[in-house]
Structure formats: structure tokens, C-alpha cells
C-alpha positions as a printed Julia matrix, in Angstrom:
144×3 Matrix{Float64}:
 -129.27  -22.15  153.7
 -132.95  -22.87  154.3
 -134.38  -23.0   157.82
 -137.63  -24.65  158.88
 -140.16  -23.11  161.28
 -142.22  -24.93  163.9
 -145.43  -25.18  161.88
 -143.71  -27.07  159.06
 -142.26  -29.49  161.63
 -145.69  -30.02  163.19
 -147.3   -30.66  159.8
 -144.61  -33.21  158.95
 -145.16  -35.06  162.23
 -148.96  -35.02  162.62
 -150.65  -37.22  160.01
 -154.11  -35.69  160.47
 -153.15  -32.17  159.38
 -153.91  -30.9   155.9
 -150.31  -30.43  154.76
 -148.85  -33.56  156.33
 -147.79  -35.33  153.14
 -146.28  -32.2   151.6
 -144.44  -31.3   154.8
 -143.18  -34.83  155.32
 -141.93  -34.99  151.73
 -140.28  -31.58  152.11
 -138.4   -32.54  155.27
 -137.47  -35.89  153.77
 -136.01  -34.08  150.78
 -134.06  -31.67  152.96
 -132.8   -34.42  155.28
 -131.8   -36.66  152.39
 -130.27  -33.91  150.27
 -126.71  -32.72  149.99
 -127.32  -29.06  150.93
 -127.22  -27.78  154.49
 -130.54  -26.88  156.07
 -131.39  -25.67  159.54
 -133.85  -25.82  162.42
 -133.61  -23.17  165.12
 -133.51  -24.79  168.58
 -136.5   -22.74  169.8
 -138.56  -24.24  166.94
 -137.68  -27.75  168.11
 -138.76  -26.9   171.66
 -141.96  -25.3   170.41
 -142.61  -28.36  168.2
 -142.33  -30.61  171.27
 -144.7   -28.34  173.19
 -147.31  -28.22  170.42
 -147.44  -31.89  169.43
 -147.62  -33.12  173.04
 -150.39  -30.67  174.0
 -153.61  -32.68  174.54
 -155.75  -29.52  174.28
 -154.66  -29.06  170.66
 -155.09  -32.61  169.35
 -158.62  -34.0   169.45
 -157.71  -37.64  168.86
 -154.49  -37.97  170.81
 -151.46  -35.83  171.38
 -148.05  -37.23  170.59
 -146.32  -38.73  173.57
 -143.09  -37.14  174.78
 -141.32  -40.27  173.53
 -142.8   -39.86  170.02
 -141.94  -36.17  169.9
 -138.41  -36.84  171.14
 -137.9   -39.61  168.57
 -139.05  -37.26  165.82
 -136.58  -34.58  166.9
 -133.79  -37.17  167.04
 -134.68  -38.31  163.51
 -134.39  -34.76  162.15
 -131.17  -34.13  164.05
 -129.83  -37.39  162.61
 -129.69  -35.86  159.14
 -126.04  -35.29  158.23
 -126.93  -32.0   156.56
 -129.07  -30.4   159.3
 -127.7   -27.56  161.4
 -129.53  -26.86  164.65
 -129.28  -23.1   165.22
 -128.83  -21.52  168.61
 -128.36  -18.04  169.99
 -124.76  -16.97  169.43
 -122.67  -14.98  171.89
 -123.83  -11.38  172.03
 -127.32  -12.38  170.92
 -129.02   -9.45  172.6
 -127.19   -7.06  170.26
 -128.68   -8.99  167.31
 -132.17   -9.3   168.75
 -132.55   -5.74  170.05
 -132.78   -4.02  166.62
 -135.23   -6.67  165.39
 -137.46   -6.01  168.4
 -137.21   -2.23  168.16
 -137.55   -2.08  164.39
 -140.89   -3.81  164.18
 -144.28   -3.89  165.89
 -143.35   -6.72  168.22
 -145.71   -7.4   171.08
 -146.57  -10.49  173.11
 -146.13  -13.83  171.39
 -144.49  -12.27  168.33
 -141.33  -11.87  170.45
 -140.77  -15.59  169.77
 -140.83  -14.91  166.01
 -138.41  -12.0   166.46
 -136.09  -14.37  168.3
 -136.29  -16.93  165.47
 -135.61  -14.12  162.96
 -132.51  -12.94  164.82
 -131.2   -16.51  165.18
 -131.69  -17.14  161.46
 -130.02  -13.87  160.47
 -127.07  -14.52  162.78
 -126.43  -17.84  161.03
 -126.81  -16.57  157.46
 -130.13  -18.26  156.71
 -131.3   -17.31  153.2
 -134.93  -18.31  153.66
 -137.26  -19.5   156.42
 -139.99  -21.95  155.41
 -143.09  -21.06  157.41
 -146.82  -20.52  157.22
 -146.69  -17.96  160.03
 -147.65  -14.56  158.61
 -146.19  -12.71  161.59
 -142.75  -13.11  160.03
 -143.75  -10.41  157.54
 -143.04   -8.01  160.41
 -139.37   -8.8   159.83
 -138.54   -7.92  156.2
 -134.84   -8.53  156.8
 -135.55  -12.3   156.74
 -136.91  -13.83  153.57
 -139.76  -16.24  154.25
 -141.76  -18.58  152.04
 -144.87  -20.65  152.55
 -143.79  -24.0   151.09
 -147.39  -25.15  150.6
 -148.57  -22.39  148.3
């Protein structure tokens, strides 16, 4: 199963970003396909935070209503699986944290890694290079 990271979601939503068309097409293909795909819940929350942040978007940030509608559209795909932290998550996260050079904001990426691994994700689509700190999760930049 393929999972999608926050940055791919942001690119698909924000028309002014460089990879918008590619990201939108990618998510459309996943959502309309027959194979299961996934979005970790923390990525959806981070997406909402990023696209509604007026300090990031020069023209205009997305409204909470727009961001919420976008999340609902993705969750409306019959093949999407939103991924959450399973019971006993700390036992899964702890070795990821201790086995890498995790500091500060990279803890979020460690959390995404552990969630993906706990749900059997084969590959995470992301442009975030910090995921290379976690070799146990295969990642791919879908825009290269």
C-alpha cells in the first residue's frame, strides 16, 4: 500500500505551487483507482495547518472550510485508508526514535514512519528528505 505525506497533499490543493498539476493528478489516480492507498491522520492535520497559515501563502491562505472540504474529498475515496496510531504505539515509535538522529521537528516524521510501518505501508510518497533518517520505510519523491 502507498501512503501520501503532507507535502504531496499541499501541492495537490494549492494551485500556485510548482507541482500542483502533478500532485493533483497523482491523488486523483490514487482516489479513483482500485488499489488501497493511505494518508496518516497526522498528515491530514498538518495539511490543514499548512494550507490555512496566512504567513505561508502570499496571496491568500485556504479557509478552514476549503481545507476541510479538501480533506473530506480525499476521505471520500472508497480506496483510501486513514492511518492512526494503533494500540501500543509507543513500543513501535520508541525504536524509530532511538535508532535514528531524531531531534526537534523530525519527531513528527518519526511518528509518520512508525504509523506507516505499523499498517504495512510499502512506500511513502514524499518530498521530505528527512525521511531518509528512517531506512526501514521506503520513500519516493513522486515528482522526480
